[in-house]
Gaussian input, Z-matrix of N, CA and C with variables (Angstrom, degrees):
# hf/3-21g

backbone

0 1
 N
 C     1     B1
 C     2     B2     1     A1
 N     3     B3     2     A2     1     D1
 C     4     B4     3     A3     2     D2
 C     5     B5     4     A4     3     D3
 N     6     B6     5     A5     4     D4
 C     7     B7     6     A6     5     D5
 C     8     B8     7     A7     6     D6
 N     9     B9     8     A8     7     D7
 C    10    B10     9     A9     8     D8
 C    11    B11    10    A10     9     D9
 N    12    B12    11    A11    10    D10
 C    13    B13    12    A12    11    D11
 C    14    B14    13    A13    12    D12
 N    15    B15    14    A14    13    D13
 C    16    B16    15    A15    14    D14
 C    17    B17    16    A16    15    D15
 N    18    B18    17    A17    16    D16
 C    19    B19    18    A18    17    D17
 C    20    B20    19    A19    18    D18
 N    21    B21    20    A20    19    D19
 C    22    B22    21    A21    20    D20
 C    23    B23    22    A22    21    D21
 N    24    B24    23    A23    22    D22
 C    25    B25    24    A24    23    D23
 C    26    B26    25    A25    24    D24
 N    27    B27    26    A26    25    D25
 C    28    B28    27    A27    26    D26
 C    29    B29    28    A28    27    D27
 N    30    B30    29    A29    28    D28
 C    31    B31    30    A30    29    D29
 C    32    B32    31    A31    30    D30
 N    33    B33    32    A32    31    D31
 C    34    B34    33    A33    32    D32
 C    35    B35    34    A34    33    D33
 N    36    B36    35    A35    34    D34
 C    37    B37    36    A36    35    D35
 C    38    B38    37    A37    36    D36
 N    39    B39    38    A38    37    D37
 C    40    B40    39    A39    38    D38
 C    41    B41    40    A40    39    D39
 N    42    B42    41    A41    40    D40
 C    43    B43    42    A42    41    D41
 C    44    B44    43    A43    42    D42
 N    45    B45    44    A44    43    D43
 C    46    B46    45    A45    44    D44
 C    47    B47    46    A46    45    D45
 N    48    B48    47    A47    46    D46
 C    49    B49    48    A48    47    D47
 C    50    B50    49    A49    48    D48
 N    51    B51    50    A50    49    D49
 C    52    B52    51    A51    50    D50
 C    53    B53    52    A52    51    D51
 N    54    B54    53    A53    52    D52
 C    55    B55    54    A54    53    D53
 C    56    B56    55    A55    54    D54
 N    57    B57    56    A56    55    D55
 C    58    B58    57    A57    56    D56
 C    59    B59    58    A58    57    D57
 N    60    B60    59    A59    58    D58
 C    61    B61    60    A60    59    D59
 C    62    B62    61    A61    60    D60
 N    63    B63    62    A62    61    D61
 C    64    B64    63    A63    62    D62
 C    65    B65    64    A64    63    D63
 N    66    B66    65    A65    64    D64
 C    67    B67    66    A66    65    D65
 C    68    B68    67    A67    66    D66
 N    69    B69    68    A68    67    D67
 C    70    B70    69    A69    68    D68
 C    71    B71    70    A70    69    D69
 N    72    B72    71    A71    70    D70
 C    73    B73    72    A72    71    D71
 C    74    B74    73    A73    72    D72
 N    75    B75    74    A74    73    D73
 C    76    B76    75    A75    74    D74
 C    77    B77    76    A76    75    D75
 N    78    B78    77    A77    76    D76
 C    79    B79    78    A78    77    D77
 C    80    B80    79    A79    78    D78
 N    81    B81    80    A80    79    D79
 C    82    B82    81    A81    80    D80
 C    83    B83    82    A82    81    D81
 N    84    B84    83    A83    82    D82
 C    85    B85    84    A84    83    D83
 C    86    B86    85    A85    84    D84
 N    87    B87    86    A86    85    D85
 C    88    B88    87    A87    86    D86
 C    89    B89    88    A88    87    D87
 N    90    B90    89    A89    88    D88
 C    91    B91    90    A90    89    D89
 C    92    B92    91    A91    90    D90
 N    93    B93    92    A92    91    D91
 C    94    B94    93    A93    92    D92
 C    95    B95    94    A94    93    D93
 N    96    B96    95    A95    94    D94
 C    97    B97    96    A96    95    D95
 C    98    B98    97    A97    96    D96
 N    99    B99    98    A98    97    D97
 C   100   B100    99    A99    98    D98
 C   101   B101   100   A100    99    D99
 N   102   B102   101   A101   100   D100
 C   103   B103   102   A102   101   D101
 C   104   B104   103   A103   102   D102
 N   105   B105   104   A104   103   D103
 C   106   B106   105   A105   104   D104
 C   107   B107   106   A106   105   D105
 N   108   B108   107   A107   106   D106
 C   109   B109   108   A108   107   D107
 C   110   B110   109   A109   108   D108
 N   111   B111   110   A110   109   D109
 C   112   B112   111   A111   110   D110
 C   113   B113   112   A112   111   D111
 N   114   B114   113   A113   112   D112
 C   115   B115   114   A114   113   D113
 C   116   B116   115   A115   114   D114
 N   117   B117   116   A116   115   D115
 C   118   B118   117   A117   116   D116
 C   119   B119   118   A118   117   D117
 N   120   B120   119   A119   118   D118
 C   121   B121   120   A120   119   D119
 C   122   B122   121   A121   120   D120
 N   123   B123   122   A122   121   D121
 C   124   B124   123   A123   122   D122
 C   125   B125   124   A124   123   D123
 N   126   B126   125   A125   124   D124
 C   127   B127   126   A126   125   D125
 C   128   B128   127   A127   126   D126
 N   129   B129   128   A128   127   D127
 C   130   B130   129   A129   128   D128
 C   131   B131   130   A130   129   D129
 N   132   B132   131   A131   130   D130
 C   133   B133   132   A132   131   D131
 C   134   B134   133   A133   132   D132
 N   135   B135   134   A134   133   D133
 C   136   B136   135   A135   134   D134
 C   137   B137   136   A136   135   D135
 N   138   B138   137   A137   136   D136
 C   139   B139   138   A138   137   D137
 C   140   B140   139   A139   138   D138
 N   141   B141   140   A140   139   D139
 C   142   B142   141   A141   140   D140
 C   143   B143   142   A142   141   D141
 N   144   B144   143   A143   142   D142
 C   145   B145   144   A144   143   D143
 C   146   B146   145   A145   144   D144
 N   147   B147   146   A146   145   D145
 C   148   B148   147   A147   146   D146
 C   149   B149   148   A148   147   D147
 N   150   B150   149   A149   148   D148
 C   151   B151   150   A150   149   D149
 C   152   B152   151   A151   150   D150
 N   153   B153   152   A152   151   D151
 C   154   B154   153   A153   152   D152
 C   155   B155   154   A154   153   D153
 N   156   B156   155   A155   154   D154
 C   157   B157   156   A156   155   D155
 C   158   B158   157   A157   156   D156
 N   159   B159   158   A158   157   D157
 C   160   B160   159   A159   158   D158
 C   161   B161   160   A160   159   D159
 N   162   B162   161   A161   160   D160
 C   163   B163   162   A162   161   D161
 C   164   B164   163   A163   162   D162
 N   165   B165   164   A164   163   D163
 C   166   B166   165   A165   164   D164
 C   167   B167   166   A166   165   D165
 N   168   B168   167   A167   166   D166
 C   169   B169   168   A168   167   D167
 C   170   B170   169   A169   168   D168
 N   171   B171   170   A170   169   D169
 C   172   B172   171   A171   170   D170
 C   173   B173   172   A172   171   D171
 N   174   B174   173   A173   172   D172
 C   175   B175   174   A174   173   D173
 C   176   B176   175   A175   174   D174
 N   177   B177   176   A176   175   D175
 C   178   B178   177   A177   176   D176
 C   179   B179   178   A178   177   D177
 N   180   B180   179   A179   178   D178
 C   181   B181   180   A180   179   D179
 C   182   B182   181   A181   180   D180
 N   183   B183   182   A182   181   D181
 C   184   B184   183   A183   182   D182
 C   185   B185   184   A184   183   D183
 N   186   B186   185   A185   184   D184
 C   187   B187   186   A186   185   D185
 C   188   B188   187   A187   186   D186
 N   189   B189   188   A188   187   D187
 C   190   B190   189   A189   188   D188
 C   191   B191   190   A190   189   D189
 N   192   B192   191   A191   190   D190
 C   193   B193   192   A192   191   D191
 C   194   B194   193   A193   192   D192
 N   195   B195   194   A194   193   D193
 C   196   B196   195   A195   194   D194
 C   197   B197   196   A196   195   D195
 N   198   B198   197   A197   196   D196
 C   199   B199   198   A198   197   D197
 C   200   B200   199   A199   198   D198
 N   201   B201   200   A200   199   D199
 C   202   B202   201   A201   200   D200
 C   203   B203   202   A202   201   D201
 N   204   B204   203   A203   202   D202
 C   205   B205   204   A204   203   D203
 C   206   B206   205   A205   204   D204
 N   207   B207   206   A206   205   D205
 C   208   B208   207   A207   206   D206
 C   209   B209   208   A208   207   D207
 N   210   B210   209   A209   208   D208
 C   211   B211   210   A210   209   D209
 C   212   B212   211   A211   210   D210
 N   213   B213   212   A212   211   D211
 C   214   B214   213   A213   212   D212
 C   215   B215   214   A214   213   D213
 N   216   B216   215   A215   214   D214
 C   217   B217   216   A216   215   D215
 C   218   B218   217   A217   216   D216
 N   219   B219   218   A218   217   D217
 C   220   B220   219   A219   218   D218
 C   221   B221   220   A220   219   D219
 N   222   B222   221   A221   220   D220
 C   223   B223   222   A222   221   D221
 C   224   B224   223   A223   222   D222
 N   225   B225   224   A224   223   D223
 C   226   B226   225   A225   224   D224
 C   227   B227   226   A226   225   D225
 N   228   B228   227   A227   226   D226
 C   229   B229   228   A228   227   D227
 C   230   B230   229   A229   228   D228
 N   231   B231   230   A230   229   D229
 C   232   B232   231   A231   230   D230
 C   233   B233   232   A232   231   D231
 N   234   B234   233   A233   232   D232
 C   235   B235   234   A234   233   D233
 C   236   B236   235   A235   234   D234
 N   237   B237   236   A236   235   D235
 C   238   B238   237   A237   236   D236
 C   239   B239   238   A238   237   D237
 N   240   B240   239   A239   238   D238
 C   241   B241   240   A240   239   D239
 C   242   B242   241   A241   240   D240
 N   243   B243   242   A242   241   D241
 C   244   B244   243   A243   242   D242
 C   245   B245   244   A244   243   D243
 N   246   B246   245   A245   244   D244
 C   247   B247   246   A246   245   D245
 C   248   B248   247   A247   246   D246
 N   249   B249   248   A248   247   D247
 C   250   B250   249   A249   248   D248
 C   251   B251   250   A250   249   D249
 N   252   B252   251   A251   250   D250
 C   253   B253   252   A252   251   D251
 C   254   B254   253   A253   252   D252
 N   255   B255   254   A254   253   D253
 C   256   B256   255   A255   254   D254
 C   257   B257   256   A256   255   D255
 N   258   B258   257   A257   256   D256
 C   259   B259   258   A258   257   D257
 C   260   B260   259   A259   258   D258
 N   261   B261   260   A260   259   D259
 C   262   B262   261   A261   260   D260
 C   263   B263   262   A262   261   D261
 N   264   B264   263   A263   262   D262
 C   265   B265   264   A264   263   D263
 C   266   B266   265   A265   264   D264
 N   267   B267   266   A266   265   D265
 C   268   B268   267   A267   266   D266
 C   269   B269   268   A268   267   D267
 N   270   B270   269   A269   268   D268
 C   271   B271   270   A270   269   D269
 C   272   B272   271   A271   270   D270
 N   273   B273   272   A272   271   D271
 C   274   B274   273   A273   272   D272
 C   275   B275   274   A274   273   D273
 N   276   B276   275   A275   274   D274
 C   277   B277   276   A276   275   D275
 C   278   B278   277   A277   276   D276
 N   279   B279   278   A278   277   D277
 C   280   B280   279   A279   278   D278
 C   281   B281   280   A280   279   D279
 N   282   B282   281   A281   280   D280
 C   283   B283   282   A282   281   D281
 C   284   B284   283   A283   282   D282
 N   285   B285   284   A284   283   D283
 C   286   B286   285   A285   284   D284
 C   287   B287   286   A286   285   D285
 N   288   B288   287   A287   286   D286
 C   289   B289   288   A288   287   D287
 C   290   B290   289   A289   288   D288
 N   291   B291   290   A290   289   D289
 C   292   B292   291   A291   290   D290
 C   293   B293   292   A292   291   D291
 N   294   B294   293   A293   292   D292
 C   295   B295   294   A294   293   D293
 C   296   B296   295   A295   294   D294
 N   297   B297   296   A296   295   D295
 C   298   B298   297   A297   296   D296
 C   299   B299   298   A298   297   D297
 N   300   B300   299   A299   298   D298
 C   301   B301   300   A300   299   D299
 C   302   B302   301   A301   300   D300
 N   303   B303   302   A302   301   D301
 C   304   B304   303   A303   302   D302
 C   305   B305   304   A304   303   D303
 N   306   B306   305   A305   304   D304
 C   307   B307   306   A306   305   D305
 C   308   B308   307   A307   306   D306
 N   309   B309   308   A308   307   D307
 C   310   B310   309   A309   308   D308
 C   311   B311   310   A310   309   D309
 N   312   B312   311   A311   310   D310
 C   313   B313   312   A312   311   D311
 C   314   B314   313   A313   312   D312

   B1=1.5131
   B2=1.5180
   B3=1.2916
   B4=1.4181
   B5=1.5430
   B6=1.2731
   B7=1.4837
   B8=1.5215
   B9=1.3585
   B10=1.4684
   B11=1.5079
   B12=1.3488
   B13=1.4659
   B14=1.5098
   B15=1.3566
   B16=1.4819
   B17=1.4925
   B18=1.2915
   B19=1.4888
   B20=1.4923
   B21=1.2906
   B22=1.5045
   B23=1.5112
   B24=1.4070
   B25=1.4506
   B26=1.5579
   B27=1.2811
   B28=1.4685
   B29=1.5331
   B30=1.2608
   B31=1.4767
   B32=1.6171
   B33=1.2664
   B34=1.4767
   B35=1.5169
   B36=1.3660
   B37=1.4590
   B38=1.5600
   B39=1.2766
   B40=1.4475
   B41=1.5241
   B42=1.3165
   B43=1.4520
   B44=1.5414
   B45=1.3554
   B46=1.4763
   B47=1.4995
   B48=1.3432
   B49=1.4790
   B50=1.4852
   B51=1.3301
   B52=1.4816
   B53=1.5325
   B54=1.3487
   B55=1.4131
   B56=1.5584
   B57=1.2437
   B58=1.4775
   B59=1.5571
   B60=1.3732
   B61=1.5094
   B62=1.5017
   B63=1.2996
   B64=1.4498
   B65=1.4509
   B66=1.3436
   B67=1.4738
   B68=1.5360
   B69=1.2518
   B70=1.4389
   B71=1.5651
   B72=1.2618
   B73=1.4486
   B74=1.5330
   B75=1.3535
   B76=1.4469
   B77=1.5141
   B78=1.3174
   B79=1.4456
   B80=1.5270
   B81=1.2947
   B82=1.4479
   B83=1.5720
   B84=1.3268
   B85=1.4995
   B86=1.5126
   B87=1.3059
   B88=1.4273
   B89=1.5562
   B90=1.3402
   B91=1.3950
   B92=1.5476
   B93=1.2856
   B94=1.4460
   B95=1.5277
   B96=1.3050
   B97=1.5350
   B98=1.5091
   B99=1.3591
   B100=1.4867
   B101=1.4908
   B102=1.3525
   B103=1.4499
   B104=1.5722
   B105=1.3379
   B106=1.4925
   B107=1.5094
   B108=1.3129
   B109=1.4516
   B110=1.4725
   B111=1.3297
   B112=1.4296
   B113=1.4952
   B114=1.3015
   B115=1.4894
   B116=1.5773
   B117=1.3121
   B118=1.4019
   B119=1.5096
   B120=1.3874
   B121=1.4250
   B122=1.5325
   B123=1.3174
   B124=1.4833
   B125=1.5198
   B126=1.2303
   B127=1.4600
   B128=1.4907
   B129=1.3566
   B130=1.3985
   B131=1.4535
   B132=1.3310
   B133=1.4757
   B134=1.5049
   B135=1.2428
   B136=1.4747
   B137=1.5416
   B138=1.3386
   B139=1.4591
   B140=1.5214
   B141=1.3665
   B142=1.4746
   B143=1.5250
   B144=1.3471
   B145=1.5018
   B146=1.5221
   B147=1.3548
   B148=1.4231
   B149=1.5347
   B150=1.3251
   B151=1.4138
   B152=1.4919
   B153=1.3558
   B154=1.3442
   B155=1.5103
   B156=1.2160
   B157=1.4853
   B158=1.5703
   B159=1.2829
   B160=1.5185
   B161=1.4978
   B162=1.3236
   B163=1.4675
   B164=1.5270
   B165=1.3092
   B166=1.4168
   B167=1.5637
   B168=1.2943
   B169=1.5112
   B170=1.4862
   B171=1.3439
   B172=1.4812
   B173=1.5255
   B174=1.2775
   B175=1.5622
   B176=1.4712
   B177=1.3218
   B178=1.4226
   B179=1.5744
   B180=1.2346
   B181=1.4555
   B182=1.6075
   B183=1.3353
   B184=1.4645
   B185=1.5232
   B186=1.3054
   B187=1.5055
   B188=1.4727
   B189=1.2972
   B190=1.5148
   B191=1.5096
   B192=1.3190
   B193=1.4218
   B194=1.5961
   B195=1.3041
   B196=1.4800
   B197=1.4674
   B198=1.2552
   B199=1.4541
   B200=1.4979
   B201=1.3135
   B202=1.3895
   B203=1.5305
   B204=1.3400
   B205=1.4307
   B206=1.5509
   B207=1.3118
   B208=1.4213
   B209=1.5534
   B210=1.3673
   B211=1.5051
   B212=1.5268
   B213=1.3888
   B214=1.5137
   B215=1.5099
   B216=1.2866
   B217=1.5072
   B218=1.5087
   B219=1.3508
   B220=1.3934
   B221=1.5068
   B222=1.3241
   B223=1.4329
   B224=1.5220
   B225=1.3201
   B226=1.4351
   B227=1.5555
   B228=1.2980
   B229=1.4285
   B230=1.5066
   B231=1.3175
   B232=1.4732
   B233=1.5759
   B234=1.2374
   B235=1.4856
   B236=1.5071
   B237=1.2875
   B238=1.5068
   B239=1.5316
   B240=1.2976
   B241=1.4359
   B242=1.5113
   B243=1.3597
   B244=1.5232
   B245=1.4879
   B246=1.2844
   B247=1.3973
   B248=1.5693
   B249=1.3551
   B250=1.3583
   B251=1.5470
   B252=1.3250
   B253=1.4771
   B254=1.5239
   B255=1.2923
   B256=1.5145
   B257=1.5438
   B258=1.3270
   B259=1.4938
   B260=1.5392
   B261=1.1918
   B262=1.4887
   B263=1.4976
   B264=1.3222
   B265=1.4633
   B266=1.5432
   B267=1.3200
   B268=1.4467
   B269=1.5058
   B270=1.3767
   B271=1.4492
   B272=1.4535
   B273=1.3530
   B274=1.5282
   B275=1.4532
   B276=1.3539
   B277=1.4690
   B278=1.5909
   B279=1.3040
   B280=1.4788
   B281=1.5377
   B282=1.3779
   B283=1.4308
   B284=1.5379
   B285=1.3123
   B286=1.4895
   B287=1.5175
   B288=1.3012
   B289=1.4685
   B290=1.5132
   B291=1.3366
   B292=1.4612
   B293=1.4909
   B294=1.3872
   B295=1.4440
   B296=1.5375
   B297=1.2457
   B298=1.4752
   B299=1.5346
   B300=1.2798
   B301=1.5235
   B302=1.5060
   B303=1.3418
   B304=1.4202
   B305=1.5356
   B306=1.2862
   B307=1.4385
   B308=1.5185
   B309=1.3080
   B310=1.4382
   B311=1.5695
   B312=1.3066
   B313=1.4344
   B314=1.4543
   A1=104.80
   A2=115.74
   A3=122.39
   A4=107.82
   A5=117.77
   A6=122.83
   A7=108.68
   A8=115.59
   A9=119.96
   A10=109.48
   A11=119.35
   A12=123.08
   A13=112.46
   A14=117.84
   A15=122.72
   A16=111.59
   A17=116.59
   A18=121.43
   A19=109.66
   A20=117.36
   A21=122.44
   A22=112.71
   A23=114.72
   A24=117.33
   A25=112.02
   A26=115.74
   A27=115.33
   A28=113.83
   A29=118.25
   A30=121.72
   A31=109.71
   A32=115.96
   A33=120.04
   A34=109.48
   A35=114.85
   A36=120.76
   A37=110.61
   A38=116.19
   A39=119.30
   A40=110.88
   A41=118.90
   A42=122.09
   A43=116.48
   A44=114.03
   A45=118.22
   A46=110.62
   A47=118.45
   A48=121.62
   A49=112.83
   A50=115.43
   A51=116.28
   A52=112.30
   A53=115.90
   A54=122.09
   A55=109.21
   A56=116.79
   A57=118.41
   A58=107.72
   A59=117.61
   A60=119.14
   A61=109.09
   A62=124.96
   A63=130.03
   A64=112.44
   A65=119.98
   A66=120.00
   A67=110.47
   A68=118.63
   A69=127.26
   A70=107.69
   A71=119.57
   A72=122.36
   A73=116.60
   A74=113.97
   A75=122.01
   A76=114.89
   A77=118.63
   A78=122.23
   A79=111.30
   A80=121.14
   A81=125.62
   A82=106.48
   A83=113.74
   A84=119.17
   A85=107.61
   A86=118.69
   A87=126.01
   A88=109.36
   A89=117.87
   A90=122.87
   A91=107.42
   A92=120.12
   A93=121.50
   A94=112.75
   A95=114.86
   A96=119.01
   A97=109.61
   A98=116.32
   A99=120.16
   A100=110.94
   A101=115.86
   A102=122.66
   A103=108.87
   A104=114.98
   A105=118.03
   A106=109.09
   A107=117.21
   A108=120.07
   A109=114.07
   A110=118.07
   A111=121.92
   A112=114.56
   A113=115.81
   A114=121.07
   A115=108.31
   A116=117.02
   A117=122.24
   A118=115.11
   A119=113.81
   A120=122.00
   A121=113.38
   A122=115.13
   A123=118.97
   A124=110.69
   A125=121.61
   A126=125.04
   A127=113.37
   A128=118.09
   A129=125.52
   A130=114.04
   A131=115.61
   A132=119.90
   A133=114.41
   A134=116.58
   A135=122.65
   A136=106.88
   A137=116.84
   A138=123.44
   A139=108.68
   A140=116.28
   A141=123.45
   A142=104.83
   A143=113.78
   A144=119.96
   A145=109.18
   A146=114.47
   A147=118.04
   A148=107.96
   A149=119.89
   A150=127.73
   A151=110.15
   A152=119.60
   A153=123.09
   A154=113.18
   A155=120.84
   A156=127.90
   A157=109.16
   A158=115.81
   A159=122.26
   A160=112.05
   A161=116.62
   A162=118.90
   A163=109.18
   A164=121.34
   A165=121.09
   A166=113.09
   A167=116.78
   A168=119.29
   A169=109.73
   A170=115.24
   A171=122.02
   A172=105.74
   A173=113.88
   A174=120.16
   A175=109.36
   A176=123.77
   A177=123.45
   A178=112.36
   A179=115.61
   A180=124.59
   A181=107.60
   A182=114.97
   A183=117.70
   A184=111.73
   A185=115.66
   A186=120.43
   A187=111.85
   A188=117.65
   A189=121.12
   A190=105.08
   A191=118.52
   A192=121.51
   A193=113.48
   A194=115.26
   A195=120.54
   A196=107.35
   A197=122.83
   A198=125.11
   A199=112.57
   A200=117.39
   A201=124.35
   A202=116.11
   A203=115.26
   A204=118.80
   A205=113.96
   A206=118.98
   A207=122.22
   A208=114.83
   A209=112.26
   A210=116.70
   A211=110.92
   A212=115.31
   A213=117.38
   A214=107.39
   A215=111.34
   A216=121.65
   A217=103.16
   A218=118.12
   A219=123.39
   A220=109.65
   A221=116.36
   A222=120.61
   A223=111.37
   A224=116.34
   A225=121.04
   A226=110.82
   A227=114.89
   A228=124.13
   A229=104.85
   A230=115.72
   A231=117.97
   A232=105.78
   A233=114.94
   A234=119.55
   A235=111.42
   A236=116.46
   A237=120.04
   A238=110.45
   A239=116.72
   A240=122.47
   A241=110.18
   A242=112.73
   A243=119.04
   A244=107.32
   A245=113.76
   A246=124.21
   A247=111.01
   A248=116.67
   A249=119.95
   A250=112.73
   A251=115.48
   A252=120.94
   A253=110.41
   A254=116.52
   A255=120.78
   A256=106.98
   A257=115.57
   A258=122.03
   A259=109.81
   A260=119.06
   A261=122.54
   A262=105.33
   A263=116.13
   A264=119.44
   A265=115.30
   A266=118.14
   A267=123.82
   A268=110.73
   A269=118.93
   A270=122.71
   A271=110.51
   A272=118.65
   A273=118.98
   A274=108.25
   A275=111.88
   A276=117.31
   A277=111.43
   A278=116.73
   A279=118.23
   A280=107.88
   A281=113.51
   A282=119.59
   A283=110.98
   A284=111.16
   A285=120.29
   A286=109.53
   A287=120.12
   A288=123.15
   A289=114.95
   A290=116.62
   A291=119.13
   A292=112.53
   A293=118.28
   A294=121.95
   A295=109.36
   A296=120.12
   A297=121.56
   A298=111.58
   A299=113.52
   A300=120.37
   A301=107.81
   A302=117.08
   A303=119.38
   A304=113.91
   A305=118.73
   A306=122.44
   A307=113.51
   A308=120.38
   A309=124.31
   A310=108.29
   A311=116.58
   A312=127.63
   A313=116.03
   D1=131.78
   D2=179.60
   D3=-108.10
   D4=120.60
   D5=178.77
   D6=-85.62
   D7=132.93
   D8=176.50
   D9=-79.33
   D10=170.54
   D11=175.35
   D12=-61.38
   D13=-34.63
   D14=174.66
   D15=-64.72
   D16=-41.13
   D17=178.41
   D18=-63.78
   D19=-48.21
   D20=178.73
   D21=-55.18
   D22=-48.33
   D23=178.38
   D24=-63.15
   D25=-39.18
   D26=176.47
   D27=-66.61
   D28=-38.71
   D29=178.81
   D30=-69.76
   D31=-37.11
   D32=179.40
   D33=-63.38
   D34=-40.91
   D35=178.39
   D36=-63.81
   D37=-40.23
   D38=177.18
   D39=-70.82
   D40=-31.45
   D41=-179.65
   D42=-71.18
   D43=-18.32
   D44=-178.83
   D45=-62.85
   D46=-31.33
   D47=-175.41
   D48=-91.73
   D49=-6.10
   D50=-177.06
   D51=-76.70
   D52=156.75
   D53=171.06
   D54=-97.48
   D55=153.61
   D56=176.77
   D57=-68.05
   D58=129.22
   D59=-178.54
   D60=-114.96
   D61=-13.57
   D62=176.94
   D63=-129.58
   D64=135.12
   D65=171.59
   D66=-119.02
   D67=148.78
   D68=177.63
   D69=-111.21
   D70=110.46
   D71=-176.74
   D72=-107.42
   D73=-141.90
   D74=-176.82
   D75=-61.95
   D76=-23.89
   D77=179.85
   D78=-84.36
   D79=-7.19
   D80=179.01
   D81=71.64
   D82=-148.12
   D83=-175.75
   D84=-84.32
   D85=84.90
   D86=-175.60
   D87=-91.81
   D88=173.55
   D89=176.01
   D90=-63.47
   D91=-37.73
   D92=178.86
   D93=-62.02
   D94=-40.33
   D95=176.84
   D96=-63.86
   D97=-46.78
   D98=-179.39
   D99=-59.95
   D100=-42.94
   D101=-179.45
   D102=-62.36
   D103=-43.64
   D104=-179.18
   D105=-66.18
   D106=-38.25
   D107=177.25
   D108=-65.32
   D109=-44.34
   D110=172.76
   D111=-58.20
   D112=-42.10
   D113=177.24
   D114=-62.46
   D115=-46.23
   D116=178.33
   D117=-56.53
   D118=-39.94
   D119=177.55
   D120=-67.57
   D121=-29.33
   D122=174.35
   D123=-66.86
   D124=-27.33
   D125=179.16
   D126=-92.09
   D127=-27.12
   D128=-178.41
   D129=-152.57
   D130=144.51
   D131=177.55
   D132=-75.90
   D133=-26.43
   D134=-176.13
   D135=-115.69
   D136=121.29
   D137=-173.93
   D138=-125.97
   D139=140.15
   D140=178.85
   D141=-110.09
   D142=131.01
   D143=176.34
   D144=-122.21
   D145=155.02
   D146=175.05
   D147=-122.30
   D148=136.54
   D149=175.11
   D150=-99.31
   D151=113.00
   D152=-175.19
   D153=-76.97
   D154=162.45
   D155=-175.88
   D156=-66.84
   D157=-20.66
   D158=-179.12
   D159=-81.74
   D160=-8.87
   D161=-178.63
   D162=-65.77
   D163=133.55
   D164=-176.24
   D165=-81.37
   D166=-11.07
   D167=-178.78
   D168=-98.72
   D169=160.83
   D170=177.45
   D171=-74.27
   D172=146.23
   D173=-176.34
   D174=-56.69
   D175=-41.54
   D176=179.84
   D177=-63.23
   D178=-38.18
   D179=179.05
   D180=-65.24
   D181=-48.14
   D182=179.36
   D183=-60.60
   D184=-44.25
   D185=177.18
   D186=-59.04
   D187=-40.18
   D188=-173.64
   D189=-72.14
   D190=-44.39
   D191=-179.75
   D192=-64.00
   D193=-42.69
   D194=176.04
   D195=-60.77
   D196=-49.34
   D197=-178.08
   D198=-58.14
   D199=-47.26
   D200=-179.65
   D201=-65.17
   D202=-48.71
   D203=-175.31
   D204=-84.50
   D205=-9.31
   D206=176.90
   D207=-101.81
   D208=-12.54
   D209=-179.41
   D210=74.84
   D211=23.67
   D212=-179.16
   D213=-99.69
   D214=176.12
   D215=177.11
   D216=-111.92
   D217=139.96
   D218=176.71
   D219=-82.20
   D220=121.87
   D221=178.96
   D222=-96.24
   D223=-41.24
   D224=-177.28
   D225=-160.61
   D226=143.77
   D227=168.72
   D228=-126.91
   D229=109.45
   D230=-176.65
   D231=-129.67
   D232=108.17
   D233=-174.63
   D234=65.82
   D235=-115.18
   D236=177.40
   D237=-113.72
   D238=21.02
   D239=176.07
   D240=-110.53
   D241=134.07
   D242=179.77
   D243=-121.57
   D244=139.93
   D245=176.98
   D246=-118.38
   D247=114.42
   D248=-176.88
   D249=-118.37
   D250=147.16
   D251=-177.70
   D252=-124.96
   D253=131.47
   D254=175.09
   D255=-139.38
   D256=109.61
   D257=-173.88
   D258=-67.52
   D259=133.27
   D260=176.31
   D261=-74.03
   D262=120.86
   D263=-176.96
   D264=-68.99
   D265=-25.50
   D266=-175.34
   D267=-95.63
   D268=-44.56
   D269=-176.37
   D270=-136.81
   D271=75.13
   D272=178.60
   D273=-64.31
   D274=144.85
   D275=-178.11
   D276=-119.66
   D277=-7.88
   D278=-179.54
   D279=-115.85
   D280=119.93
   D281=175.13
   D282=-85.19
   D283=125.12
   D284=-178.15
   D285=-112.76
   D286=148.29
   D287=176.66
   D288=-44.37
   D289=-44.65
   D290=-176.84
   D291=-89.42
   D292=-10.36
   D293=178.52
   D294=-139.03
   D295=69.08
   D296=-179.19
   D297=-68.00
   D298=148.09
   D299=176.85
   D300=-72.14
   D301=146.53
   D302=174.65
   D303=-52.35
   D304=126.62
   D305=179.70
   D306=82.59
   D307=-1.01
   D308=-177.52
   D309=-109.81
   D310=-10.94
   D311=-178.53
   D312=3.13

């Protein structure tokens, strides 16, 4: 799925109000972090993560690995905060300019 510029702007605006739900610490991108991210995606399509100073990997590397291994799309990497989006295939909840929800056009 390729997000357009308008999609990214819309998701970043929604992400401003989100609280961090997953943190990446000294173990880096571990199975526990990926499991927590997957669980967070089951509850919400848009997830905010924080990369702690103790993480051994560079923040861009962490963001790329998280995106790839979770099947998410990178919305934003701002400082040590990552915003990832994964559309729910059965029950999407976020209407995007390029993918409006039925009836929300």
